[in-house]
Steps between C-alpha positions, in 0.01 A plus 500: 500500500633452146728764357672538164823660386468783245775692319587832660349698207162366601521642852220752456261272315378330820567521876856367529755429772852622417796300634863615522411804290304821520227610260216748489171324532614212725232406752775359724878540485724230650851625439810579702599777259589824678185706546262230369143516636519163673267497801703531819393163647620326183844663471776244471864479388387337173198560281429127517501535878233773473290271279532219755405737781193601298390137488493506878277813487220404257294809593767732358324751272580418138596140563165394356620605153502225245816593312870540593786661307863616515699727272807273486599141564739407778504234774342714771227643281423163346467331841267775615280469194501122519408508870189710433394258224568190716424612855454163670821356357689823567405502868598136532849589369519853645841465675657356187350766272628775726849356470462479123391865471778623726768306316367615165496869588775551760722203407504415870435168670619305802625180347466329839119542482330163443309640201796685346586232246139473381479881472823513298371226269181696430683828438752331273219323312328836440826662392601222265162462330464878468833533320452190284145570386485882505771750593713591799388753761516859368545357151181632341642834375775323305222314320315827437214394721335658801541294816140551613381349174764230440488371860138391460622209289721387786217506750274306264763225464609477865170539684352159407836317543638634830288285735638174364863606567404652834357168621742276309825680429643188332269571209708810421843354573625521143453879507609583857785256553785688320439832682438330838829312470684818406359693796572222749858471374543876545345488848755235600786713367375809684470310829861384485836680526631727371161677482453762770203715597498826690189687605462868581147497641485876575512570124332182375816382320620142454843433351549163329863425419522184286717381211248516215154637416203276583126478427295752694311229691828382649658847538206681659359215708726554802466882476134513612451805721754705306387728217836572334749231388862562410640200315880475505650244257852382429696723263368823655160456336204667675130573479283687744122469486198643674263208544138503388402521870559877473286546188180366653307573822655235725250419772700281739777740602609860463751596231721794414426703184709448193779749440621599156813297425633768263717671764649164602574429130674837473712426807602160363579653160740736678682194631472278194805470267397200290358714220147377565224717649277439799131560427173443685133456415245749626325461833164410341647195326371177651854396602753777436854372431828683553779342293786561264353543154578335171234423247180655628281233656130472415244487779459128431877449536511697825207302639663166403752324728840660566679189366345569163644848438853635476638655819817702440823528700558817697823659613352565844598256775212311669558651843507850353179443302318364802617789714377754240164327467446482879605865546263615225195333652589590861524865396189490284288331764618708793195630683253298289279258692378187324123469460227321304328647196728765361346699215689546178493875566683440830748261341582748223534784752753302710682397184560864409 
């Protein structure tokens, strides 16, 4: 059937499928957001994955709706919307589109996968054109615009153009090449000495010790399966981040609930003598960061790559910092069993 995209504000004007969002009046929700009303058979790690599953279940109630919407623009949501508008082509490229959505949302990909390079090209094309023609992710408030309204312009530009780059990535080379080259160079650096990785699977923590910050696609790629990343850089520079995998309802594996990072920040401040202060974002942020503060970062700056923001030197030695981080999570997660589909009420209760 033929479907059309409509801006989110038009959700209640006709029966509409909502992708990667939630909204009153949706006839069908296809979102991995925590607590979203996605039908159980269609649950997936990504919202695009739920949309692709829906295409395999054409009798799903609500799928007959003629309009589709989302309340923001990002890679995962866009792929889900596009798939519902182009079902035959989407199913033909399903494996690739799943990689694109996962890389866009979780910044994770196995670069040994035969479709990894194509997926990276598509994500980088979307990123580059979005920034060049519109504004960066989470950049609407700085322009005094509402994301649910401003993002409609992005959908209207990308929807008719995505198929040509999907089937012929060379057509988008001018846009994707710079970021693809930057990511591949960083991947090569992170695969070589002196970079080291340590994993603490019982607490979902991956430690990446490497000389300098790198793009997320290179940094997070090898950390798939871990939900917390501690980045340790030369010069006693550190960042700790809860990945987006703990903000959504991850379908493929159980996770531990987020803990408030405020007590860990307080412990590190007791050890810190540099004059800077450790601070952390709240647990409901899409990707809470714990870091030494300087100029307050905007959400857009925190979402952007680590190599694009200042990371300050600490007085704490790397081995001491890692020990404190591991001890904090081991204590916090003692007696908690990982599971699927935590509610926000449960997460907040554990955090307290």
